[in-house]
N, C-alpha and C positions, 0 to 999 in steps of 0.2 A: 512039776508044771500046773499042778491043779490052780496053785495061787496066782500063777501066770496068765492061765486061762479066764481066771474072774478077773484079773487086773484087764487083760485086753477086752473083755465085754463091758466093764466098769468105763474103759474110756473110748468105745465104738470101734475097736478093730477088730476084723476078724479073724486073723493071725499075726503072728509076730513078725515084724520087721525084720529083713537082714541086719549082722550085726557088722555094719557099714556106715561111713558119715550119712548116707542119705538114709538109712533105717534109724539112726540116732534122732534124725532132726524131725522123722515122721511120728517117732513114738514119744519126744519133748512135747512138740506141737499138740498130738493127741491129749496127752495128759492135761495140759494146762488149759485146754479148752473143753475139759470134762470136771476138772475135779479144781474147786475152787479155792482160792487163797483167801483164809480166814483166822481169826484171832479169838471166835467168841467162846470157847472153852476157858481161856486165859480170864475174859471177864467176868464170866459166870463161877470162878474159883474152882475148877473141875481139874487144874493142874494139865501139863502137857508129856505125855509118854512118847519117847521117840525111840523105842524097841522096836524091832521088825513084827512082832508079833502086835503090838498095840496099834502101829501105824497102820497094819493092814486092816486090821479089824475096823479103825475110825474109818479111813479114807475109802476102801473097798465095800467091806462089808454092810458098815451102816452108811454109806454113801454122803459121808460129811468132807468137809475141807481143812486145811489147815495152815499152817506156816511153815518157814524153810526146812526147819530141822525136821518136820513130819515129812513134807513133799518130797524131799530129796533122799529120804532114808527109804521110802518107798519106790523112788525112781532106781535109787542104787541098786537095791534088792532086783526088780526087774530088769534092771539093764543085764545085770548078772546072769539072769536066769536065760537071755536071750544071746550070751556068748560076747556082751561088752565087758572088759575088766574095767573096775572103776574104783577110786578112793575118794573120803571126802578132802575137802579143803574149808579153811575158816577165811571170811573176807569181812572187811570194815565196810559197811553202808557208807557212801559218801552222799547221797541225796541230800540238800538242805543242809548238809555242814558247812560252819563256817571255816572259809580261810585259816588255815595252820590249826584246827582244831583235829586230835586225833580221836577217831570213836573206837570203842572197842570191836573186837572180832564176834559179831553176833549174828553174821550170815554164814550161811551152809552151801556150798555147792560142791560139782563133782570134776572130778579129772578122769579123764577116760583115755583108755588106750586101743585106737583105731587104726588096724592095719598098722601096728608099727610107730603111729603118730598120736601124741598127746592134744588131746581135745578138752575145751572146757562143757559143761553142762549143766543147766540149770531149770529144774522145774518148779522151784520154790521161791522164785523173786516176786514180789508182789507189785513193784514199783512200775513194771511195765513186762515186754516178752523180750527176753535177751534169747537168740538164737544160738545156738552151738555154734562152737569156734574153734579153729584148730589153734593151738598154742604156738602164735608165731607173733612176731613184734607187726604190727598194723595189719593183722588180720581182720577182715571186715565181713558181715552178714546183716543182710535185709530182713526185717522182719514183715509178716503180712501187712502192717498198717503201713508201711513204706518207711519207717524207722530204721537209719543205720544204725549198726553197732560197731565198734572196734576193739582189738586189744592194743595196749601199750605197755612195753617194758618200760617202767620207769625206775625200779631200783637195782642198781647194779654194784656189787657183784651179787647181791642177796636174792635177786629176782624177784622184785615185787613187782606186780602187774595191775593195770587198771583196766575195767570195762567201761568204755565211753559211749554215749547215746546223741543222736541227733535226730531229731523227727517230732511228729505232731504232739503237741503238751497234751491234748485231750483224750489221748489213749496211753496216759499213764496215771498213777494214782494220786496227782496234783503236785507233785512236788518238784517237778522238773521246772527249768524256768523257761520263762517264754521267750524263746529266739531261738535261732538257727545254730548256735556253738555247740561245739561237742560238751558234753555234759558227763562228770564221772559219774558212776552208778554204784560201783563200789571197786575196792581194791583187795588183793589178795598176794601171798605166797605160795610156794608149793612144799611147805614144811609138813612133815608127818602130822596127822590128826588124829588122835586116838578117841576112844569114846568117852573119856572122863573129859576131853576138851570139849567134846559136843554135847555133854550133860552141863558141863559149867557154861556155855553159850546159851543154851535153852533155859536154863535154870534164871541165868541174868534176864534174857530176854523176856520170859514170863513172868518176873515179880519185880523188876526195879521199878519203883514207886512213881520216877518220871519218866518212864518208858512209852513208848507211842502205844506197843501192846498192850499194856496196862491200863491207858487213859480212857482209850475210845475202840468203836468198831471198825477195823480196818478189812475190807473185803473187795475182792477182784477177781474178775474172770476173764482169760485172753478170749477172743473171737476171732476168726479167720481173717479179717480185715480189719482188726481194730480190738476195742478194749470195754469193759465195764468196771467202774468202781464205785462202792458205796462206802464212803466216809462219814462215819456216826449218822446223820438223817440227809446228807447231800448226796445223789446218785448222778453219775456221768456215765453217758452211754454214746460212744464213738464207733461209727460204724461207717465204713464206705468214704471216707471224708465230711461225714455227717454227724453233728454232736447235740446230743439233748441233755440238758441239765434240769433236775428238778429237786425239790425239799421234799422229803418225806414228812406226813405230818401227824401220822398215828401208828400205833404199834400193829394195828392190822393190815395197814397199807405197807408197813415195814416188811412184816412177814410175807405177803403177797409177793412183794419183789424179790426177797429172797428166793422163793419157790419157785416165781416164773421167769425172772432173768439170770438168776446166780445158781440155780439149780441146788440149793438149799431147803429142804422142808423141817423147818423147828416149830416146835411146839409154841402155840400164843403166849404161854406162860413163860415159856425161857426169853421171848423177845422183851416181855414187859419187865423180867427182872433186870434186864440191861440199864434201864432207868433212862431211855433217850426221849421218853415222851410222858407227860404228865396221866395219871391215872383218874 
């Protein structure tokens, strides 16, 4: 219970929510509004460890962020601590993927058992905020920015599912299309996922030379009514329907944005080591 208490303090909750759909939604929203999605350790060559002890130390004790394999490992542990049984799933990210191309399974999410019904939960998707949804064909949920999300069962009889979104482009990481159509976020099936599968996906995501996590900083944080994203030096803040965009021009300004908006306090030397700005 000591870790749960520290986690709740980290995400700004005074007490654990109930083990219910409402409690799941409350916990996930608090998590994504407090713990930043980021890939900075990948770019700094520090490696990504996804065991329970490692992610707790990094995301809670050191007050850092992480990407899906880290975020959802921590979230899975904390859900279990409040009585929500869950297991990991692996997904194929579909944003900005050409039609007909099949991407690898490099996104992790969770399948939860809530009052005898299966739900998906995801505290580690950096592209937008995906609320928890019951695992039912055409189930829908609305995020705080007004975006609608839905689940569709697309693979029969094997049970492949796709998460889709329609909503403001500004409250995404920039890969969403600028139209009102439903857009696939990621697809998954319900096959059992072992730790070795997660280790393989994490290794690929953090080392593939052409992978987006290896090439550039990707940072985001959910707001109650919007989204903040920092892609390389481009900052986008979407809040209450208003959008601010600006390009960061120095390492010191970039560090200040991290600390002030994105809740990450990193040494200036680490920011300079990213090589975004000439010294």
